[in-house]
N, CA, C, O and the ligand as a Tripos MOL2 file, in Angstrom:
@<TRIPOS>MOLECULE
protein
  305   303    77     0     0
PROTEIN
NO_CHARGES

@<TRIPOS>ATOM
      1 N         152.7920  165.9490   93.1750 N.3       1 MET1
      2 CA        151.5710  166.5700   92.6620 C.3       1 MET1
      3 C         151.8410  167.1590   91.2030 C.2       1 MET1
      4 O         152.8300  167.8540   90.9700 O.2       1 MET1
      5 N         151.0070  166.8710   90.3600 N.am      2 TYR2
      6 CA        151.0520  167.3510   89.0180 C.3       2 TYR2
      7 C         150.7990  168.8150   88.9970 C.2       2 TYR2
      8 O         149.8500  169.3100   89.6050 O.2       2 TYR2
      9 N         151.6800  169.5350   88.2680 N.am      3 MET3
     10 CA        151.5680  170.9970   88.1060 C.3       3 MET3
     11 C         150.3870  171.3190   87.1990 C.2       3 MET3
     12 O         150.3990  170.9440   86.0260 O.2       3 MET3
     13 N         149.3650  172.0040   87.7130 N.am      4 ILE4
     14 CA        148.2280  172.3360   86.8270 C.3       4 ILE4
     15 C         148.4680  173.6690   86.1500 C.2       4 ILE4
     16 O         148.7620  174.6650   86.8100 O.2       4 ILE4
     17 N         148.3490  173.6880   84.8960 N.am      5 ARG5
     18 CA        148.5480  174.9040   84.1770 C.3       5 ARG5
     19 C         147.1320  175.5650   84.0920 C.2       5 ARG5
     20 O         146.2410  175.0080   83.4520 O.2       5 ARG5
     21 N         146.9360  176.6880   84.7020 N.am      6 LYS6
     22 CA        145.6250  177.2730   84.7310 C.3       6 LYS6
     23 C         145.2890  178.1940   83.6190 C.2       6 LYS6
     24 O         144.1280  178.4840   83.3300 O.2       6 LYS6
     25 N         146.3500  178.6530   82.9940 N.am      7 GLU7
     26 CA        146.0670  179.6780   81.9670 C.3       7 GLU7
     27 C         146.5400  179.3310   80.5060 C.2       7 GLU7
     28 O         146.9380  180.1820   79.7100 O.2       7 GLU7
     29 N         146.4560  178.0400   80.2570 N.am      8 VAL8
     30 CA        146.7350  177.6310   78.8850 C.3       8 VAL8
     31 C         145.4830  177.7520   77.9920 C.2       8 VAL8
     32 O         144.3560  177.5530   78.4450 O.2       8 VAL8
     33 N         145.7000  178.0580   76.8090 N.am      9 ASP9
     34 CA        144.5190  178.1470   75.8080 C.3       9 ASP9
     35 C         144.0620  176.8090   75.5120 C.2       9 ASP9
     36 O         142.8540  176.5750   75.5360 O.2       9 ASP9
     37 N         144.9020  175.9050   75.2340 N.am     10 ALA10
     38 CA        144.5250  174.5320   74.9280 C.3      10 ALA10
     39 C         145.5210  173.5960   75.5690 C.2      10 ALA10
     40 O         146.7310  173.8090   75.4880 O.2      10 ALA10
     41 N         145.0170  172.5730   76.1990 N.am     11 ILE11
     42 CA        145.8710  171.5940   76.7660 C.3      11 ILE11
     43 C         146.3430  170.5160   75.7310 C.2      11 ILE11
     44 O         145.5180  169.9860   74.9880 O.2      11 ILE11
     45 N         147.6190  170.2080   75.6850 N.am     12 LEU12
     46 CA        148.0550  169.2410   74.6960 C.3      12 LEU12
     47 C         147.3830  167.8860   75.1220 C.2      12 LEU12
     48 O         147.2820  167.4950   76.2850 O.2      12 LEU12
     49 N         146.9650  167.2670   74.0610 N.am     13 GLU13
     50 CA        146.2720  165.9530   74.2070 C.3      13 GLU13
     51 C         147.0630  164.9920   75.0820 C.2      13 GLU13
     52 O         146.4850  164.3460   75.9560 O.2      13 GLU13
     53 N         148.3860  164.8790   74.8670 N.am     14 GLU14
     54 CA        149.2190  164.0110   75.5730 C.3      14 GLU14
     55 C         149.3350  164.3560   77.0660 C.2      14 GLU14
     56 O         149.3090  163.4730   77.9240 O.2      14 GLU14
     57 N         149.4690  165.7000   77.3640 N.am     15 ASP15
     58 CA        149.5040  166.1420   78.6310 C.3      15 ASP15
     59 C         148.2400  165.8440   79.3390 C.2      15 ASP15
     60 O         148.2530  165.4480   80.5040 O.2      15 ASP15
     61 N         147.1340  166.0260   78.6600 N.am     16 PHE16
     62 CA        145.8590  165.7930   79.2640 C.3      16 PHE16
     63 C         145.7350  164.3220   79.7210 C.2      16 PHE16
     64 O         145.3280  164.0700   80.8550 O.2      16 PHE16
     65 N         146.0530  163.4270   78.9220 N.am     17 GLU17
     66 CA        146.0260  162.0030   79.2860 C.3      17 GLU17
     67 C         146.9340  161.7000   80.4390 C.2      17 GLU17
     68 O         146.5700  160.9250   81.3230 O.2      17 GLU17
     69 N         148.1200  162.2940   80.4560 N.am     18 ILE18
     70 CA        149.0800  162.0630   81.4970 C.3      18 ILE18
     71 C         148.4670  162.6260   82.8010 C.2      18 ILE18
     72 O         148.5770  161.9950   83.8530 O.2      18 ILE18
     73 N         147.8380  163.7840   82.7380 N.am     19 PHE19
     74 CA        147.1890  164.3420   83.9400 C.3      19 PHE19
     75 C         146.1360  163.4190   84.4600 C.2      19 PHE19
     76 O         146.0490  163.1410   85.6560 O.2      19 PHE19
     77 N         145.2850  162.9190   83.4770 N.am     20 LEU20
     78 CA        144.1770  161.9760   83.8960 C.3      20 LEU20
     79 C         144.7220  160.7670   84.6010 C.2      20 LEU20
     80 O         144.1680  160.3250   85.6070 O.2      20 LEU20
     81 N         145.8250  160.2160   84.0740 N.am     21 ARG21
     82 CA        146.3720  158.9700   84.7030 C.3      21 ARG21
     83 C         146.8890  159.3170   86.0110 C.2      21 ARG21
     84 O         146.6530  158.5860   86.9730 O.2      21 ARG21
     85 N         147.6170  160.4400   86.1290 N.am     22 ASP22
     86 CA        148.3010  160.8160   87.4320 C.3      22 ASP22
     87 C         147.2050  161.1330   88.4730 C.2      22 ASP22
     88 O         147.4490  160.9630   89.6670 O.2      22 ASP22
     89 N         146.0360  161.5770   88.0660 N.am     23 SER23
     90 CA        145.0440  161.9770   89.0270 C.3      23 SER23
     91 C         143.8960  160.9570   89.1830 C.2      23 SER23
     92 O         142.8480  161.2480   89.7610 O.2      23 SER23
     93 N         144.1480  159.7290   88.6310 N.am     24 ASP24
     94 CA        143.1920  158.6440   88.7810 C.3      24 ASP24
     95 C         141.9050  159.0010   88.1900 C.2      24 ASP24
     96 O         140.8760  158.5210   88.6660 O.2      24 ASP24
     97 N         141.8680  159.8210   87.1700 N.am     25 LEU25
     98 CA        140.6290  160.2100   86.5050 C.3      25 LEU25
     99 C         140.4820  159.6010   85.1560 C.2      25 LEU25
    100 O         139.4770  159.8320   84.4830 O.2      25 LEU25
    101 N         141.4800  158.8010   84.7160 N.am     26 PHE26
    102 CA        141.4290  158.2350   83.3500 C.3      26 PHE26
    103 C         140.2820  157.3550   83.1400 C.2      26 PHE26
    104 O         139.6800  157.3870   82.0660 O.2      26 PHE26
    105 N         139.9230  156.5440   84.1210 N.am     27 GLU27
    106 CA        138.7190  155.5880   84.0620 C.3      27 GLU27
    107 C         137.4490  156.4590   83.9690 C.2      27 GLU27
    108 O         136.5890  156.1410   83.1470 O.2      27 GLU27
    109 N         137.2930  157.4350   84.6860 N.am     28 GLN28
    110 CA        136.1480  158.3300   84.6480 C.3      28 GLN28
    111 C         136.0600  158.9430   83.2230 C.2      28 GLN28
    112 O         135.0000  158.9840   82.5980 O.2      28 GLN28
    113 N         137.1970  159.3980   82.7670 N.am     29 TYR29
    114 CA        137.3180  160.0430   81.4080 C.3      29 TYR29
    115 C         136.8430  158.9520   80.3450 C.2      29 TYR29
    116 O         136.0250  159.2720   79.4830 O.2      29 TYR29
    117 N         137.3070  157.8000   80.4080 N.am     30 GLN30
    118 CA        136.9870  156.7990   79.4400 C.3      30 GLN30
    119 C         135.4830  156.4070   79.4850 C.2      30 GLN30
    120 O         134.8870  155.9830   78.4950 O.2      30 GLN30
    121 N         134.9090  156.5820   80.7140 N.am     31 ASN31
    122 CA        133.4700  156.2650   80.8660 C.3      31 ASN31
    123 C         132.6260  157.4810   80.6550 C.2      31 ASN31
    124 O         131.4440  157.4760   80.9980 O.2      31 ASN31
    125 N         133.2030  158.5430   80.0930 N.am     32 ASN32
    126 CA        132.4900  159.7500   79.7730 C.3      32 ASN32
    127 C         131.8410  160.3820   81.1010 C.2      32 ASN32
    128 O         130.7220  160.8940   81.0690 O.2      32 ASN32
    129 N         132.5550  160.3180   82.1780 N.am     33 GLN33
    130 CA        132.0620  160.8130   83.4920 C.3      33 GLN33
    131 C         132.6840  162.1660   83.8050 C.2      33 GLN33
    132 O         132.3600  162.7550   84.8370 O.2      33 GLN33
    133 N         133.5620  162.6790   82.9580 N.am     34 LEU34
    134 CA        134.1220  163.9860   83.2380 C.3      34 LEU34
    135 C         133.2540  165.0070   82.5220 C.2      34 LEU34
    136 O         133.0290  164.8570   81.3210 O.2      34 LEU34
    137 N         132.7240  166.1010   83.2350 N.am     35 LEU35
    138 CA        131.8820  167.0420   82.6900 C.3      35 LEU35
    139 C         132.3920  168.3580   82.8060 C.2      35 LEU35
    140 O         133.0880  168.7070   83.7590 O.2      35 LEU35
    141 N         132.0280  169.2000   81.7420 N.am     36 CYS36
    142 CA        132.3780  170.6150   81.8510 C.3      36 CYS36
    143 C         131.6620  171.2230   83.1000 C.2      36 CYS36
    144 O         130.4600  171.0070   83.2620 O.2      36 CYS36
    145 N         132.3300  171.9290   83.9290 N.am     37 SER37
    146 CA        131.6400  172.5330   85.0860 C.3      37 SER37
    147 C         130.6600  173.6430   84.8000 C.2      37 SER37
    148 O         129.8280  174.0140   85.6270 O.2      37 SER37
    149 N         130.7970  174.1720   83.5610 N.am     38 CYS38
    150 CA        129.8540  175.3200   83.2070 C.3      38 CYS38
    151 C         128.5870  174.7750   82.4720 C.2      38 CYS38
    152 O         127.4750  175.2360   82.7310 O.2      38 CYS38
    153 N         128.7740  173.7930   81.5590 N.am     39 CYS39
    154 CA        127.6470  173.4490   80.7360 C.3      39 CYS39
    155 C         127.2650  171.8880   80.8510 C.2      39 CYS39
    156 O         126.2670  171.4310   80.2940 O.2      39 CYS39
    157 N         128.0890  171.1660   81.5720 N.am     40 SER40
    158 CA        127.8860  169.7320   81.8160 C.3      40 SER40
    159 C         127.9980  168.9540   80.5250 C.2      40 SER40
    160 O         127.4050  167.8880   80.3610 O.2      40 SER40
    161 N         128.7380  169.4900   79.6540 N.am     41 GLU41
    162 CA        129.0690  168.7240   78.4060 C.3      41 GLU41
    163 C         130.1490  167.6030   78.8530 C.2      41 GLU41
    164 O         130.9530  167.8090   79.7620 O.2      41 GLU41
    165 N         130.0860  166.4500   78.1530 N.am     42 HIS42
    166 CA        131.1570  165.4750   78.3950 C.3      42 HIS42
    167 C         132.5210  166.1120   77.9380 C.2      42 HIS42
    168 O         132.6300  166.7440   76.8880 O.2      42 HIS42
    169 N         133.4910  165.9040   78.7680 N.am     43 ILE43
    170 CA        134.8640  166.4490   78.4150 C.3      43 ILE43
    171 C         135.6270  165.3510   77.6360 C.2      43 ILE43
    172 O         135.7240  164.1990   78.0570 O.2      43 ILE43
    173 N         136.1380  165.7660   76.5210 N.am     44 THR44
    174 CA        136.9950  164.8910   75.7300 C.3      44 THR44
    175 C         138.3260  165.5510   75.4330 C.2      44 THR44
    176 O         138.5010  166.7190   75.7790 O.2      44 THR44
    177 N         139.2460  164.8860   74.8300 N.am     45 LYS45
    178 CA        140.5690  165.5610   74.5360 C.3      45 LYS45
    179 C         140.3530  166.5660   73.4180 C.2      45 LYS45
    180 O         141.2060  167.4270   73.2000 O.2      45 LYS45
    181 N         139.2460  166.4820   72.7080 N.am     46 GLU46
    182 CA        138.9350  167.4390   71.6100 C.3      46 GLU46
    183 C         138.3350  168.6530   72.1920 C.2      46 GLU46
    184 O         138.4900  169.7040   71.5700 O.2      46 GLU46
    185 N         137.6760  168.6600   73.2920 N.am     47 ASN47
    186 CA        136.9010  169.9200   73.7300 C.3      47 ASN47
    187 C         137.4500  170.4250   75.0630 C.2      47 ASN47
    188 O         136.9230  171.4040   75.5920 O.2      47 ASN47
    189 N         138.4480  169.8210   75.6090 N.am     48 ILE48
    190 CA        139.0450  170.2900   76.9160 C.3      48 ILE48
    191 C         139.6930  171.6950   76.6400 C.2      48 ILE48
    192 O         140.4820  171.8940   75.7160 O.2      48 ILE48
    193 N         139.2860  172.6280   77.5180 N.am     49 PHE49
    194 CA        139.9240  173.9510   77.4830 C.3      49 PHE49
    195 C         140.8320  174.1630   78.7030 C.2      49 PHE49
    196 O         141.9510  174.6510   78.5510 O.2      49 PHE49
    197 N         140.4010  173.8290   79.8240 N.am     50 ALA50
    198 CA        141.1910  174.0930   81.0470 C.3      50 ALA50
    199 C         140.7580  173.1010   82.1760 C.2      50 ALA50
    200 O         139.6680  172.5290   82.2130 O.2      50 ALA50
    201 N         141.7490  172.9800   83.0780 N.am     51 ILE51
    202 CA        141.5590  172.1780   84.2930 C.3      51 ILE51
    203 C         141.8970  173.0660   85.4190 C.2      51 ILE51
    204 O         142.9390  173.7210   85.4280 O.2      51 ILE51
    205 N         140.9940  173.0970   86.4070 N.am     52 TYR52
    206 CA        141.3160  173.8560   87.6380 C.3      52 TYR52
    207 C         140.9330  173.1580   88.8790 C.2      52 TYR52
    208 O         140.1760  172.1890   88.8260 O.2      52 TYR52
    209 N         141.3940  173.5760   89.9500 N.am     53 TYR53
    210 CA        141.0850  172.8840   91.2130 C.3      53 TYR53
    211 C         140.1560  173.7410   92.0550 C.2      53 TYR53
    212 O         140.4860  174.8910   92.3450 O.2      53 TYR53
    213 N         139.0360  173.2310   92.4440 N.am     54 ASP54
    214 CA        138.0760  173.9040   93.2660 C.3      54 ASP54
    215 C         137.3170  172.8600   94.0840 C.2      54 ASP54
    216 O         136.2130  172.4570   93.7170 O.2      54 ASP54
    217 N         137.9260  172.4180   95.2100 N.am     55 ASP55
    218 CA        137.3120  171.3430   95.9430 C.3      55 ASP55
    219 C         137.1380  170.0800   95.0660 C.2      55 ASP55
    220 O         136.0770  169.4560   95.0510 O.2      55 ASP55
    221 N         138.2170  169.7300   94.3380 N.am     56 GLY56
    222 CA        138.2500  168.6490   93.3760 C.3      56 GLY56
    223 C         138.6190  169.2230   92.0130 C.2      56 GLY56
    224 O         138.5410  170.4350   91.8080 O.2      56 GLY56
    225 N         138.9990  168.4060   91.1280 N.am     57 PHE57
    226 CA        139.3760  168.8390   89.8000 C.3      57 PHE57
    227 C         138.0510  169.1880   89.0210 C.2      57 PHE57
    228 O         137.0410  168.4850   89.0180 O.2      57 PHE57
    229 N         138.1980  170.2600   88.4300 N.am     58 LYS58
    230 CA        137.0070  170.7710   87.5920 C.3      58 LYS58
    231 C         137.5630  171.0170   86.1150 C.2      58 LYS58
    232 O         138.7400  171.3020   85.8980 O.2      58 LYS58
    233 N         136.6760  170.8880   85.2090 N.am     59 PHE59
    234 CA        136.9930  171.0190   83.7570 C.3      59 PHE59
    235 C         136.1320  172.0110   83.0760 C.2      59 PHE59
    236 O         134.9600  172.2180   83.3930 O.2      59 PHE59
    237 N         136.7840  172.6300   82.1000 N.am     60 CYS60
    238 CA        136.0730  173.6640   81.2650 C.3      60 CYS60
    239 C         136.1940  173.2850   79.8290 C.2      60 CYS60
    240 O         137.3040  172.9870   79.3880 O.2      60 CYS60
    241 N         135.1530  173.2720   79.0730 N.am     61 CYS61
    242 CA        135.2030  172.9360   77.6650 C.3      61 CYS61
    243 C         135.4840  174.1660   76.7430 C.2      61 CYS61
    244 O         135.5730  175.2670   77.2870 O.2      61 CYS61
    245 N         135.6180  174.0730   75.4930 N.am     62 ILE62
    246 CA        136.0320  175.0610   74.6140 C.3      62 ILE62
    247 C         134.8000  175.9280   74.0350 C.2      62 ILE62
    248 O         135.0080  176.7790   73.1700 O.2      62 ILE62
    249 N         133.5970  175.6960   74.5130 N.am     63 LYS63
    250 CA        132.5480  176.5940   74.1440 C.3      63 LYS63
    251 C         132.8140  177.9820   74.5380 C.2      63 LYS63
    252 O         133.3270  178.2240   75.6310 O.2      63 LYS63
    253 N         132.4870  178.9270   73.6920 N.am     64 LEU64
    254 CA        132.7620  180.3130   74.0290 C.3      64 LEU64
    255 C         132.1840  180.7260   75.3950 C.2      64 LEU64
    256 O         132.8560  181.3820   76.1910 O.2      64 LEU64
    257 N         130.9440  180.3350   75.6470 N.am     65 GLU65
    258 CA        130.3370  180.7780   76.9090 C.3      65 GLU65
    259 C         131.0460  180.2170   78.1130 C.2      65 GLU65
    260 O         131.1330  180.8530   79.1630 O.2      65 GLU65
    261 N         131.5540  179.0080   77.9430 N.am     66 CYS66
    262 CA        132.2850  178.3180   79.0860 C.3      66 CYS66
    263 C         133.6770  178.9750   79.2520 C.2      66 CYS66
    264 O         134.1380  179.1790   80.3750 O.2      66 CYS66
    265 N         134.3070  179.2870   78.1760 N.am     67 MET67
    266 CA        135.6360  179.9830   78.2780 C.3      67 MET67
    267 C         135.4330  181.3630   78.9700 C.2      67 MET67
    268 O         136.2660  181.8070   79.7600 O.2      67 MET67
    269 N         134.3460  181.9870   78.6550 N.am     68 GLU68
    270 CA        134.0660  183.2870   79.2970 C.3      68 GLU68
    271 C         133.7720  183.1390   80.7660 C.2      68 GLU68
    272 O         134.2230  183.9700   81.5550 O.2      68 GLU68
    273 N         133.0290  182.1090   81.1820 N.am     69 ILE69
    274 CA        132.8010  181.8790   82.5040 C.3      69 ILE69
    275 C         134.0980  181.5920   83.3000 C.2      69 ILE69
    276 O         134.3130  182.0680   84.4150 O.2      69 ILE69
    277 N         134.9530  180.7630   82.6230 N.am     70 PHE70
    278 CA        136.2620  180.4200   83.2150 C.3      70 PHE70
    279 C         137.1030  181.6770   83.4090 C.2      70 PHE70
    280 O         137.7040  181.9070   84.4590 O.2      70 PHE70
    281 N         137.1160  182.4590   82.3700 N.am     71 ASN71
    282 CA        137.9490  183.6610   82.4090 C.3      71 ASN71
    283 C         137.4890  184.6640   83.4830 C.2      71 ASN71
    284 O         138.2980  185.3160   84.1440 O.2      71 ASN71
    285 N         136.1960  184.7560   83.6240 N.am     72 GLU72
    286 CA        135.6080  185.5460   84.6910 C.3      72 GLU72
    287 C         136.0120  185.0560   86.0480 C.2      72 GLU72
    288 O         136.3540  185.8280   86.9430 O.2      72 GLU72
    289 N         135.9650  183.7490   86.1780 N.am     73 ARG73
    290 CA        136.3320  183.1210   87.4060 C.3      73 ARG73
    291 C         137.7280  183.4640   87.8070 C.2      73 ARG73
    292 O         137.9780  183.7660   88.9730 O.2      73 ARG73
    293 N         138.6840  183.4250   86.8410 N.am     74 LYS74
    294 CA        140.0780  183.7240   87.1430 C.3      74 LYS74
    295 C         140.3210  185.1040   87.6340 C.2      74 LYS74
    296 O         141.2230  185.3330   88.4400 O.2      74 LYS74
    297 N         139.5050  186.0690   87.1490 N.am     75 SER75
    298 CA        139.7610  187.4490   87.5700 C.3      75 SER75
    299 C         139.0750  187.7770   88.8660 C.2      75 SER75
    300 O         139.2060  188.9030   89.3460 O.2      75 SER75
    301 N         138.3680  186.8780   89.4410 N.am     76 ASN76
    302 CA        137.7280  187.1600   90.7230 C.3      76 ASN76
    303 C         138.7760  186.8740   91.8940 C.2      76 ASN76
    304 O         138.4510  187.0460   93.0690 O.2      76 ASN76
    305 ZN        131.2200  173.7710   78.6750 Zn       77 ZN77
@<TRIPOS>BOND
     1     1     2 1
     2     2     3 1
     3     3     4 2
     4     3     5 am
     5     5     6 1
     6     6     7 1
     7     7     8 2
     8     7     9 am
     9     9    10 1
    10    10    11 1
    11    11    12 2
    12    11    13 am
    13    13    14 1
    14    14    15 1
    15    15    16 2
    16    15    17 am
    17    17    18 1
    18    18    19 1
    19    19    20 2
    20    19    21 am
    21    21    22 1
    22    22    23 1
    23    23    24 2
    24    23    25 am
    25    25    26 1
    26    26    27 1
    27    27    28 2
    28    27    29 am
    29    29    30 1
    30    30    31 1
    31    31    32 2
    32    31    33 am
    33    33    34 1
    34    34    35 1
    35    35    36 2
    36    35    37 am
    37    37    38 1
    38    38    39 1
    39    39    40 2
    40    39    41 am
    41    41    42 1
    42    42    43 1
    43    43    44 2
    44    43    45 am
    45    45    46 1
    46    46    47 1
    47    47    48 2
    48    47    49 am
    49    49    50 1
    50    50    51 1
    51    51    52 2
    52    51    53 am
    53    53    54 1
    54    54    55 1
    55    55    56 2
    56    55    57 am
    57    57    58 1
    58    58    59 1
    59    59    60 2
    60    59    61 am
    61    61    62 1
    62    62    63 1
    63    63    64 2
    64    63    65 am
    65    65    66 1
    66    66    67 1
    67    67    68 2
    68    67    69 am
    69    69    70 1
    70    70    71 1
    71    71    72 2
    72    71    73 am
    73    73    74 1
    74    74    75 1
    75    75    76 2
    76    75    77 am
    77    77    78 1
    78    78    79 1
    79    79    80 2
    80    79    81 am
    81    81    82 1
    82    82    83 1
    83    83    84 2
    84    83    85 am
    85    85    86 1
    86    86    87 1
    87    87    88 2
    88    87    89 am
    89    89    90 1
    90    90    91 1
    91    91    92 2
    92    91    93 am
    93    93    94 1
    94    94    95 1
    95    95    96 2
    96    95    97 am
    97    97    98 1
    98    98    99 1
    99    99   100 2
   100    99   101 am
   101   101   102 1
   102   102   103 1
   103   103   104 2
   104   103   105 am
   105   105   106 1
   106   106   107 1
   107   107   108 2
   108   107   109 am
   109   109   110 1
   110   110   111 1
   111   111   112 2
   112   111   113 am
   113   113   114 1
   114   114   115 1
   115   115   116 2
   116   115   117 am
   117   117   118 1
   118   118   119 1
   119   119   120 2
   120   119   121 am
   121   121   122 1
   122   122   123 1
   123   123   124 2
   124   123   125 am
   125   125   126 1
   126   126   127 1
   127   127   128 2
   128   127   129 am
   129   129   130 1
   130   130   131 1
   131   131   132 2
   132   131   133 am
   133   133   134 1
   134   134   135 1
   135   135   136 2
   136   135   137 am
   137   137   138 1
   138   138   139 1
   139   139   140 2
   140   139   141 am
   141   141   142 1
   142   142   143 1
   143   143   144 2
   144   143   145 am
   145   145   146 1
   146   146   147 1
   147   147   148 2
   148   147   149 am
   149   149   150 1
   150   150   151 1
   151   151   152 2
   152   151   153 am
   153   153   154 1
   154   154   155 1
   155   155   156 2
   156   155   157 am
   157   157   158 1
   158   158   159 1
   159   159   160 2
   160   159   161 am
   161   161   162 1
   162   162   163 1
   163   163   164 2
   164   163   165 am
   165   165   166 1
   166   166   167 1
   167   167   168 2
   168   167   169 am
   169   169   170 1
   170   170   171 1
   171   171   172 2
   172   171   173 am
   173   173   174 1
   174   174   175 1
   175   175   176 2
   176   175   177 am
   177   177   178 1
   178   178   179 1
   179   179   180 2
   180   179   181 am
   181   181   182 1
   182   182   183 1
   183   183   184 2
   184   183   185 am
   185   185   186 1
   186   186   187 1
   187   187   188 2
   188   187   189 am
   189   189   190 1
   190   190   191 1
   191   191   192 2
   192   191   193 am
   193   193   194 1
   194   194   195 1
   195   195   196 2
   196   195   197 am
   197   197   198 1
   198   198   199 1
   199   199   200 2
   200   199   201 am
   201   201   202 1
   202   202   203 1
   203   203   204 2
   204   203   205 am
   205   205   206 1
   206   206   207 1
   207   207   208 2
   208   207   209 am
   209   209   210 1
   210   210   211 1
   211   211   212 2
   212   211   213 am
   213   213   214 1
   214   214   215 1
   215   215   216 2
   216   215   217 am
   217   217   218 1
   218   218   219 1
   219   219   220 2
   220   219   221 am
   221   221   222 1
   222   222   223 1
   223   223   224 2
   224   223   225 am
   225   225   226 1
   226   226   227 1
   227   227   228 2
   228   227   229 am
   229   229   230 1
   230   230   231 1
   231   231   232 2
   232   231   233 am
   233   233   234 1
   234   234   235 1
   235   235   236 2
   236   235   237 am
   237   237   238 1
   238   238   239 1
   239   239   240 2
   240   239   241 am
   241   241   242 1
   242   242   243 1
   243   243   244 2
   244   243   245 am
   245   245   246 1
   246   246   247 1
   247   247   248 2
   248   247   249 am
   249   249   250 1
   250   250   251 1
   251   251   252 2
   252   251   253 am
   253   253   254 1
   254   254   255 1
   255   255   256 2
   256   255   257 am
   257   257   258 1
   258   258   259 1
   259   259   260 2
   260   259   261 am
   261   261   262 1
   262   262   263 1
   263   263   264 2
   264   263   265 am
   265   265   266 1
   266   266   267 1
   267   267   268 2
   268   267   269 am
   269   269   270 1
   270   270   271 1
   271   271   272 2
   272   271   273 am
   273   273   274 1
   274   274   275 1
   275   275   276 2
   276   275   277 am
   277   277   278 1
   278   278   279 1
   279   279   280 2
   280   279   281 am
   281   281   282 1
   282   282   283 1
   283   283   284 2
   284   283   285 am
   285   285   286 1
   286   286   287 1
   287   287   288 2
   288   287   289 am
   289   289   290 1
   290   290   291 1
   291   291   292 2
   292   291   293 am
   293   293   294 1
   294   294   295 1
   295   295   296 2
   296   295   297 am
   297   297   298 1
   298   298   299 1
   299   299   300 2
   300   299   301 am
   301   301   302 1
   302   302   303 1
   303   303   304 2
@<TRIPOS>SUBSTRUCTURE
     1 MET1         2 RESIDUE 1 A MET
     2 TYR2         6 RESIDUE 1 A TYR
     3 MET3        10 RESIDUE 1 A MET
     4 ILE4        14 RESIDUE 1 A ILE
     5 ARG5        18 RESIDUE 1 A ARG
     6 LYS6        22 RESIDUE 1 A LYS
     7 GLU7        26 RESIDUE 1 A GLU
     8 VAL8        30 RESIDUE 1 A VAL
     9 ASP9        34 RESIDUE 1 A ASP
    10 ALA10       38 RESIDUE 1 A ALA
    11 ILE11       42 RESIDUE 1 A ILE
    12 LEU12       46 RESIDUE 1 A LEU
    13 GLU13       50 RESIDUE 1 A GLU
    14 GLU14       54 RESIDUE 1 A GLU
    15 ASP15       58 RESIDUE 1 A ASP
    16 PHE16       62 RESIDUE 1 A PHE
    17 GLU17       66 RESIDUE 1 A GLU
    18 ILE18       70 RESIDUE 1 A ILE
    19 PHE19       74 RESIDUE 1 A PHE
    20 LEU20       78 RESIDUE 1 A LEU
    21 ARG21       82 RESIDUE 1 A ARG
    22 ASP22       86 RESIDUE 1 A ASP
    23 SER23       90 RESIDUE 1 A SER
    24 ASP24       94 RESIDUE 1 A ASP
    25 LEU25       98 RESIDUE 1 A LEU
    26 PHE26      102 RESIDUE 1 A PHE
    27 GLU27      106 RESIDUE 1 A GLU
    28 GLN28      110 RESIDUE 1 A GLN
    29 TYR29      114 RESIDUE 1 A TYR
    30 GLN30      118 RESIDUE 1 A GLN
    31 ASN31      122 RESIDUE 1 A ASN
    32 ASN32      126 RESIDUE 1 A ASN
    33 GLN33      130 RESIDUE 1 A GLN
    34 LEU34      134 RESIDUE 1 A LEU
    35 LEU35      138 RESIDUE 1 A LEU
    36 CYS36      142 RESIDUE 1 A CYS
    37 SER37      146 RESIDUE 1 A SER
    38 CYS38      150 RESIDUE 1 A CYS
    39 CYS39      154 RESIDUE 1 A CYS
    40 SER40      158 RESIDUE 1 A SER
    41 GLU41      162 RESIDUE 1 A GLU
    42 HIS42      166 RESIDUE 1 A HIS
    43 ILE43      170 RESIDUE 1 A ILE
    44 THR44      174 RESIDUE 1 A THR
    45 LYS45      178 RESIDUE 1 A LYS
    46 GLU46      182 RESIDUE 1 A GLU
    47 ASN47      186 RESIDUE 1 A ASN
    48 ILE48      190 RESIDUE 1 A ILE
    49 PHE49      194 RESIDUE 1 A PHE
    50 ALA50      198 RESIDUE 1 A ALA
    51 ILE51      202 RESIDUE 1 A ILE
    52 TYR52      206 RESIDUE 1 A TYR
    53 TYR53      210 RESIDUE 1 A TYR
    54 ASP54      214 RESIDUE 1 A ASP
    55 ASP55      218 RESIDUE 1 A ASP
    56 GLY56      222 RESIDUE 1 A GLY
    57 PHE57      226 RESIDUE 1 A PHE
    58 LYS58      230 RESIDUE 1 A LYS
    59 PHE59      234 RESIDUE 1 A PHE
    60 CYS60      238 RESIDUE 1 A CYS
    61 CYS61      242 RESIDUE 1 A CYS
    62 ILE62      246 RESIDUE 1 A ILE
    63 LYS63      250 RESIDUE 1 A LYS
    64 LEU64      254 RESIDUE 1 A LEU
    65 GLU65      258 RESIDUE 1 A GLU
    66 CYS66      262 RESIDUE 1 A CYS
    67 MET67      266 RESIDUE 1 A MET
    68 GLU68      270 RESIDUE 1 A GLU
    69 ILE69      274 RESIDUE 1 A ILE
    70 PHE70      278 RESIDUE 1 A PHE
    71 ASN71      282 RESIDUE 1 A ASN
    72 GLU72      286 RESIDUE 1 A GLU
    73 ARG73      290 RESIDUE 1 A ARG
    74 LYS74      294 RESIDUE 1 A LYS
    75 SER75      298 RESIDUE 1 A SER
    76 ASN76      302 RESIDUE 1 A ASN
    77 ZN77       305 GROUP 0 **** ****
């Protein structure tokens, strides 16, 4: 199982693609099917902020409001 880094500020592009391949999500990523769990924006390697696990892999983009929601979530 790939180790998920929950508290990184930015995921390295290369690590992100390795994660996607390891998780069988790369095809969904290429088809623009990965969405930010906060704002439903398409997740790309340019806007990925964090990956977390909550009944499936969830993604958070780098919008300020999304990062705030994500950080709130962590403290709960
Ligand atoms: Zn977002």
